[in-house]
Structure formats: structure tokens, C-alpha cells
N, CA and C atoms as an extended XYZ file, in Angstrom:
336
Properties=species:S:1:pos:R:3:atomname:S:1:resname:S:1:resid:I:1 pbc="F F F"
N        16.035      -32.820       12.673 N   MET     1
C        15.356      -31.814       13.465 CA  MET     1
C        16.085      -30.484       13.287 C   MET     1
N        15.317      -29.363       13.152 N   PRO     2
C        15.950      -28.060       12.981 CA  PRO     2
C        16.774      -27.669       14.203 C   PRO     2
N        17.778      -26.871       13.953 N   THR     3
C        18.608      -26.361       15.035 CA  THR     3
C        18.089      -25.002       15.458 C   THR     3
N        17.816      -24.830       16.748 N   LEU     4
C        17.341      -23.562       17.258 CA  LEU     4
C        18.527      -22.633       17.419 C   LEU     4
N        18.380      -21.432       16.938 N   GLY     5
C        19.444      -20.446       17.043 CA  GLY     5
C        19.363      -19.492       15.875 C   GLY     5
N        19.684      -18.261       16.134 N   ALA     6
C        19.632      -17.260       15.078 CA  ALA     6
C        20.903      -17.312       14.255 C   ALA     6
N        20.736      -17.195       12.976 N   ARG     7
C        21.886      -17.101       12.094 CA  ARG     7
C        21.464      -16.280       10.883 C   ARG     7
N        22.378      -15.489       10.365 N   PRO     8
C        22.042      -14.667        9.199 CA  PRO     8
C        21.732      -15.546        8.001 C   PRO     8
N        20.857      -15.051        7.172 N   CYS     9
C        20.474      -15.807        5.979 CA  CYS     9
C        20.308      -14.842        4.823 C   CYS     9
N        21.076      -15.030        3.789 N   ALA    10
C        20.997      -14.154        2.625 CA  ALA    10
C        20.003      -14.682        1.587 C   ALA    10
N        19.280      -15.733        1.926 N   ARG    11
C        18.330      -16.311        0.976 CA  ARG    11
C        17.165      -15.358        0.749 C   ARG    11
N        16.602      -15.401       -0.430 N   ALA    12
C        15.435      -14.585       -0.747 CA  ALA    12
C        14.282      -14.982        0.173 C   ALA    12
N        13.404      -14.035        0.500 N   PRO    13
C        12.294      -14.337        1.426 CA  PRO    13
C        11.469      -15.544        1.021 C   PRO    13
N        11.210      -15.741       -0.255 N   ILE    14
C        10.409      -16.889       -0.671 CA  ILE    14
C        11.144      -18.189       -0.385 C   ILE    14
N        12.466      -18.197       -0.483 N   ARG    15
C        13.256      -19.385       -0.150 CA  ARG    15
C        13.223      -19.636        1.342 C   ARG    15
N        13.247      -18.564        2.146 N   ARG    16
C        13.170      -18.735        3.603 CA  ARG    16
C        11.817      -19.308        3.995 C   ARG    16
N        10.758      -18.919        3.283 N   LEU    17
C         9.437      -19.485        3.556 CA  LEU    17
C         9.426      -20.972        3.213 C   LEU    17
N        10.110      -21.352        2.149 N   ALA    18
C        10.231      -22.772        1.788 CA  ALA    18
C        10.983      -23.525        2.883 C   ALA    18
N        12.029      -22.904        3.445 N   ASP    19
C        12.768      -23.527        4.544 CA  ASP    19
C        11.862      -23.713        5.765 C   ASP    19
N        11.039      -22.717        6.049 N   LEU    20
C        10.107      -22.815        7.173 CA  LEU    20
C         9.097      -23.930        6.924 C   LEU    20
N         8.580      -24.001        5.715 N   ASP    21
C         7.609      -25.022        5.366 CA  ASP    21
C         8.184      -26.421        5.459 C   ASP    21
N         9.453      -26.570        5.091 N   SER    22
C        10.078      -27.896        5.096 CA  SER    22
C        10.572      -28.304        6.489 C   SER    22
N        10.602      -27.343        7.428 N   GLY    23
C        11.113      -27.654        8.754 CA  GLY    23
C        12.608      -27.458        8.890 C   GLY    23
N        13.257      -26.966        7.844 N   THR    24
C        14.692      -26.696        7.905 CA  THR    24
C        14.984      -25.633        8.957 C   THR    24
N        14.071      -24.671        9.102 N   VAL    25
C        14.176      -23.639       10.136 CA  VAL    25
C        12.856      -23.595       10.892 C   VAL    25
N        12.896      -23.047       12.097 N   GLU    26
C        11.683      -22.975       12.915 CA  GLU    26
C        10.983      -21.628       12.836 C   GLU    26
N        11.651      -20.625       12.325 N   ALA    27
C        11.075      -19.296       12.186 CA  ALA    27
C        11.905      -18.509       11.184 C   ALA    27
N        11.304      -17.496       10.610 N   VAL    28
C        12.016      -16.591        9.712 CA  VAL    28
C        11.668      -15.164       10.100 C   VAL    28
N        12.576      -14.257        9.801 N   THR    29
C        12.282      -12.851        9.998 CA  THR    29
C        12.330      -12.153        8.647 C   THR    29
N        11.380      -11.300        8.447 N   THR    30
C        11.294      -10.450        7.270 CA  THR    30
C        10.247       -9.399        7.605 C   THR    30
N        10.007       -8.463        6.718 N   ASP    31
C         8.991       -7.477        7.052 CA  ASP    31
C         7.604       -8.104        6.916 C   ASP    31
N         6.665       -7.600        7.710 N   ASN    32
C         5.326       -8.191        7.775 CA  ASN    32
C         4.632       -8.240        6.423 C   ASN    32
N         4.711       -7.154        5.655 N   ALA    33
C         4.005       -7.117        4.371 CA  ALA    33
C         4.568       -8.160        3.403 C   ALA    33
N         5.869       -8.297        3.369 N   LEU    34
C         6.485       -9.273        2.484 CA  LEU    34
C         6.081      -10.693        2.884 C   LEU    34
N         6.192      -10.988        4.162 N   PHE    35
C         5.821      -12.314        4.650 CA  PHE    35
C         4.341      -12.594        4.386 C   PHE    35
N         3.483      -11.631        4.723 N   ALA    36
C         2.043      -11.825        4.547 CA  ALA    36
C         1.687      -12.018        3.080 C   ALA    36
N         2.371      -11.308        2.204 N   GLY    37
C         2.103      -11.464        0.777 CA  GLY    37
C         2.447      -12.851        0.271 C   GLY    37
N         3.627      -13.333        0.608 N   TYR    38
C         4.009      -14.681        0.200 CA  TYR    38
C         3.118      -15.738        0.860 C   TYR    38
N         2.805      -15.541        2.127 N   ALA    39
C         2.033      -16.542        2.871 CA  ALA    39
C         0.563      -16.585        2.465 C   ALA    39
N         0.114      -15.599        1.710 N   ALA    40
C        -1.290      -15.560        1.299 CA  ALA    40
C        -1.558      -16.319        0.006 C   ALA    40
N        -0.530      -16.844       -0.626 N   HIS    41
C        -0.693      -17.475       -1.933 CA  HIS    41
C        -0.133      -18.893       -1.928 C   HIS    41
N        -0.607      -19.696       -2.894 N   ASP    42
C        -0.102      -21.059       -3.045 CA  ASP    42
C         1.409      -21.041       -3.193 C   ASP    42
N         2.091      -21.988       -2.665 N   PRO    43
C         1.603      -23.171       -1.952 CA  PRO    43
C         1.482      -22.965       -0.439 C   PRO    43
N         1.613      -21.726        0.040 N   TYR    44
C         1.694      -21.487        1.480 CA  TYR    44
C         0.421      -20.943        2.112 C   TYR    44
N        -0.609      -20.695        1.329 N   GLU    45
C        -1.825      -20.068        1.852 CA  GLU    45
C        -2.388      -20.847        3.045 C   GLU    45
N        -2.606      -20.128        4.141 N   GLY    46
C        -3.189      -20.720        5.340 CA  GLY    46
C        -2.237      -21.549        6.188 C   GLY    46
N        -0.959      -21.584        5.858 N   ARG    47
C        -0.021      -22.463        6.562 CA  ARG    47
C         0.818      -21.754        7.614 C   ARG    47
N         0.861      -20.424        7.576 N   PHE    48
C         1.710      -19.671        8.494 CA  PHE    48
C         0.924      -18.547        9.142 C   PHE    48
N         1.493      -17.999       10.198 N   LYS    49
C         0.914      -16.821       10.838 CA  LYS    49
C         2.058      -15.942       11.320 C   LYS    49
N         1.730      -14.686       11.533 N   LEU    50
C         2.713      -13.777       12.104 CA  LEU    50
C         2.763      -14.019       13.602 C   LEU    50
N         3.937      -13.913       14.184 N   ALA    51
C         4.106      -14.199       15.614 CA  ALA    51
C         3.674      -13.038       16.501 C   ALA    51
N         3.361      -11.890       15.904 N   GLY    52
C         2.925      -10.754       16.709 CA  GLY    52
C         4.075      -10.016       17.371 C   GLY    52
N         5.246      -10.106       16.788 N   VAL    53
C         6.422       -9.440       17.328 CA  VAL    53
C         6.820       -8.325       16.365 C   VAL    53
N         6.799       -7.095       16.838 N   ASP    54
C         7.286       -5.986       16.021 CA  ASP    54
C         8.765       -5.818       16.326 C   ASP    54
N         9.593       -6.339       15.449 N   ALA    55
C        11.031       -6.321       15.681 CA  ALA    55
C        11.658       -4.982       15.327 C   ALA    55
N        10.909       -4.127       14.671 N   SER    56
C        11.454       -2.850       14.241 CA  SER    56
C        10.315       -1.875       14.019 C   SER    56
N        10.617       -0.603       14.115 N   ASP    57
C         9.624        0.414       13.772 CA  ASP    57
C        10.124        1.258       12.605 C   ASP    57
N        10.945        0.641       11.767 N   GLU    58
C        11.494        1.350       10.622 CA  GLU    58
C        10.387        1.658        9.627 C   GLU    58
N        10.357        2.905        9.145 N   PRO    59
C         9.320        3.261        8.178 CA  PRO    59
C         9.616        2.692        6.794 C   PRO    59
N         8.564        2.471        6.029 N   TYR    60
C         8.693        2.085        4.635 CA  TYR    60
C         8.658        3.345        3.798 C   TYR    60
N         9.232        3.288        2.645 N   GLY    61
C         9.193        4.422        1.740 CA  GLY    61
C         8.874        3.963        0.340 C   GLY    61
N         8.511        4.918       -0.477 N   ILE    62
C         8.268        4.672       -1.894 CA  ILE    62
C         9.205        5.593       -2.646 C   ILE    62
N        10.112        5.023       -3.398 N   GLY    63
C        11.069        5.821       -4.148 CA  GLY    63
C        10.476        6.278       -5.476 C   GLY    63
N        10.679        7.539       -5.797 N   VAL    64
C        10.209        8.099       -7.065 CA  VAL    64
C        11.330        8.930       -7.677 C   VAL    64
N        11.313        9.096       -8.991 N   PRO    65
C        12.332        9.933       -9.619 CA  PRO    65
C        12.161       11.407       -9.234 C   PRO    65
N        13.276       12.125       -9.249 N   GLU    66
C        13.220       13.570       -9.016 CA  GLU    66
C        12.433       14.231      -10.140 C   GLU    66
N        11.785       15.332       -9.800 N   GLY    67
C        11.039       16.087      -10.805 CA  GLY    67
C         9.669       15.488      -11.033 C   GLY    67
N         8.823       16.214      -11.666 N   GLY    68
C         7.480       15.731      -11.939 CA  GLY    68
C         6.644       15.671      -10.668 C   GLY    68
N         5.483       15.043      -10.768 N   ASP    69
C         4.567       14.998       -9.634 CA  ASP    69
C         4.286       13.571       -9.177 C   ASP    69
N         5.225       12.659       -9.385 N   ALA    70
C         4.987       11.268       -8.973 CA  ALA    70
C         4.687       11.187       -7.480 C   ALA    70
N         5.433       11.943       -6.669 N   LYS    71
C         5.213       11.914       -5.224 CA  LYS    71
C         3.797       12.375       -4.896 C   LYS    71
N         3.377       13.484       -5.477 N   GLY    72
C         2.029       13.992       -5.217 CA  GLY    72
C         0.952       13.030       -5.687 C   GLY    72
N         1.170       12.436       -6.851 N   THR    73
C         0.204       11.476       -7.400 CA  THR    73
C         0.060       10.271       -6.472 C   THR    73
N         1.177        9.750       -6.000 N   ILE    74
C         1.142        8.595       -5.102 CA  ILE    74
C         0.475        8.964       -3.785 C   ILE    74
N         0.822       10.105       -3.216 N   ARG    75
C         0.222       10.541       -1.944 CA  ARG    75
C        -1.292       10.713       -2.082 C   ARG    75
N        -1.739       11.332       -3.179 N   ARG    76
C        -3.183       11.518       -3.388 CA  ARG    76
C        -3.885       10.170       -3.554 C   ARG    76
N        -3.261        9.262       -4.305 N   ALA    77
C        -3.867        7.940       -4.513 CA  ALA    77
C        -3.962        7.166       -3.200 C   ALA    77
N        -2.887        7.190       -2.395 N   LEU    78
C        -2.928        6.499       -1.097 CA  LEU    78
C        -3.981        7.106       -0.179 C   LEU    78
N        -4.054        8.439       -0.139 N   GLN    79
C        -5.041        9.081        0.723 CA  GLN    79
C        -6.461        8.729        0.288 C   GLN    79
N        -6.702        8.694       -1.025 N   LYS    80
C        -8.024        8.309       -1.531 CA  LYS    80
C        -8.356        6.878       -1.115 C   LYS    80
N        -7.380        5.977       -1.238 N   MET    81
C        -7.603        4.581       -0.841 CA  MET    81
C        -7.910        4.460        0.648 C   MET    81
N        -7.201        5.223        1.452 N   ILE    82
C        -7.455        5.199        2.896 CA  ILE    82
C        -8.852        5.733        3.182 C   ILE    82
N        -9.185        6.857        2.561 N   ASP    83
C       -10.475        7.509        2.816 CA  ASP    83
C       -11.663        6.680        2.360 C   ASP    83
N       -11.559        6.015        1.210 N   ASP    84
C       -12.721        5.285        0.688 CA  ASP    84
C       -12.761        3.810        1.106 C   ASP    84
N       -11.771        3.382        1.909 N   GLY    85
C       -11.769        2.008        2.416 CA  GLY    85
C       -11.120        0.997        1.496 C   GLY    85
N       -10.681        1.419        0.305 N   SER    86
C       -10.088        0.443       -0.605 CA  SER    86
C        -8.727       -0.043       -0.117 C   SER    86
N        -8.021        0.757        0.690 N   TRP    87
C        -6.754        0.290        1.278 CA  TRP    87
C        -7.024       -0.930        2.156 C   TRP    87
N        -7.995       -0.814        3.046 N   GLU    88
C        -8.316       -1.918        3.955 CA  GLU    88
C        -8.779       -3.150        3.185 C   GLU    88
N        -9.604       -2.947        2.168 N   ARG    89
C       -10.072       -4.083        1.364 CA  ARG    89
C        -8.917       -4.759        0.634 C   ARG    89
N        -7.975       -3.970        0.115 N   ALA    90
C        -6.818       -4.544       -0.583 CA  ALA    90
C        -5.952       -5.353        0.376 C   ALA    90
N        -5.761       -4.858        1.590 N   VAL    91
C        -4.982       -5.602        2.589 CA  VAL    91
C        -5.689       -6.903        2.930 C   VAL    91
N        -6.992       -6.838        3.183 N   GLU    92
C        -7.747       -8.051        3.519 CA  GLU    92
C        -7.684       -9.090        2.404 C   GLU    92
N        -7.733       -8.630        1.154 N   ARG    93
C        -7.733       -9.546        0.011 CA  ARG    93
C        -6.339      -10.098       -0.279 C   ARG    93
N        -5.313       -9.248       -0.212 N   ASN    94
C        -3.974       -9.640       -0.648 CA  ASN    94
C        -3.008       -9.986        0.471 C   ASN    94
N        -3.248       -9.454        1.666 N   LEU    95
C        -2.359       -9.680        2.813 CA  LEU    95
C        -3.199      -10.014        4.040 C   LEU    95
N        -3.965      -11.097        3.988 N   PRO    96
C        -4.910      -11.372        5.074 CA  PRO    96
C        -4.266      -11.482        6.458 C   PRO    96
N        -2.996      -11.827        6.532 N   LEU    97
C        -2.342      -11.889        7.837 CA  LEU    97
C        -2.194      -10.504        8.457 C   LEU    97
N        -2.333       -9.456        7.664 N   LEU    98
C        -2.195       -8.086        8.163 CA  LEU    98
C        -3.540       -7.389        8.326 C   LEU    98
N        -4.631       -8.151        8.247 N   LYS    99
C        -5.970       -7.565        8.407 CA  LYS    99
C        -6.020       -6.795        9.725 C   LYS    99
N        -6.565       -5.600        9.664 N   GLY   100
C        -6.676       -4.769       10.860 CA  GLY   100
C        -5.475       -3.882       11.119 C   GLY   100
N        -4.434       -4.010       10.299 N   THR   101
C        -3.255       -3.168       10.441 CA  THR   101
C        -3.600       -1.754       10.010 C   THR   101
N        -3.117       -0.786       10.744 N   ALA   102
C        -3.381        0.606       10.406 CA  ALA   102
C        -2.807        0.939        9.027 C   ALA   102
N        -3.497        1.802        8.284 N   PRO   103
C        -2.962        2.217        6.985 CA  PRO   103
C        -1.718        3.068        7.156 C   PRO   103
N        -1.020        3.334        6.067 N   PRO   104
C         0.201        4.130        6.171 CA  PRO   104
C        -0.101        5.541        6.670 C   PRO   104
N         0.874        6.103        7.323 N   VAL   105
C         0.786        7.498        7.755 CA  VAL   105
C         1.500        8.319        6.701 C   VAL   105
N         0.767        9.221        6.092 N   LEU   106
C         1.361       10.066        5.064 CA  LEU   106
C         1.944       11.284        5.762 C   LEU   106
N         3.255       11.365        5.739 N   ARG   107
C         3.940       12.464        6.397 CA  ARG   107
C         4.859       13.145        5.402 C   ARG   107
N         5.296       14.314        5.763 N   ALA   108
C         6.220       15.035        4.884 CA  ALA   108
C         7.491       14.215        4.754 C   ALA   108
N         7.950       14.049        3.553 N   ALA   109
C         9.178       13.286        3.305 CA  ALA   109
C        10.350       14.224        3.181 C   ALA   109
N        11.520       13.690        3.402 N   ALA   110
C        12.737       14.478        3.205 CA  ALA   110
C        12.787       14.957        1.765 C   ALA   110
N        13.194       16.172        1.589 N   GLY   111
C        13.286       16.707        0.244 CA  GLY   111
C        11.987       17.292       -0.254 C   GLY   111
N        11.002       17.490        0.623 N   GLY   112
C         9.764       18.171        0.226 CA  GLY   112
C         8.642       17.314        0.001 C   GLY   112
């Protein structure tokens, strides 16, 4: 029987999902998108759910090289996806546990 109690785990998220599936642990923590992505595909599809606990409000970021217009290109592409509904469709198709989650908020980033 699994032992209840929090303990740090340096295992990769997919390994932690295997531990959850095998009953070695009773719960895992990771970011919602990562968990939902792994849980949406074989061999775990349909076997897990998010507990509905927002353990953090840390923002996600997208790293790009300095110079060029990668930041602008990414921002325009994300805004287009949000505007035309393809963001929501992609979440529903690839991260069904996150269906209904608000799209990203595009805000000014540090450094311009």
C-alpha cells in the first residue's frame, strides 16, 4: 500500500505518472499542461484527472533568442490562434483535461 506523505521526487514527470498508475504513489504534482499532455495519450488516456487545485500562479514563458522577430512572430501566432478559436480546439484535442481553460494572456515581457 502506498505511503501517504509528501516527499520530493526528482523523477521525470512521465515516470511519476507511471508511479501513480502503479499505485506506488497516490498523487503527483506537476504543471497542469504537462500532466494533461501525458495523461491524454496511451497508456494513460482516460485514467487520470486533475484534482482542481491551483498550487501556484507562476506564469509560463517562451524563451527566444535575442535579436530578430521571434518574439513578435510567436505573439502574433498565439493571438491569431486565440482569435480564430484554434487555441481552444488544440487544447481540447491535445490536452482534454484542460478543456475550458482560459488562453494565455499576452502581456509585455521583460526586455521589451
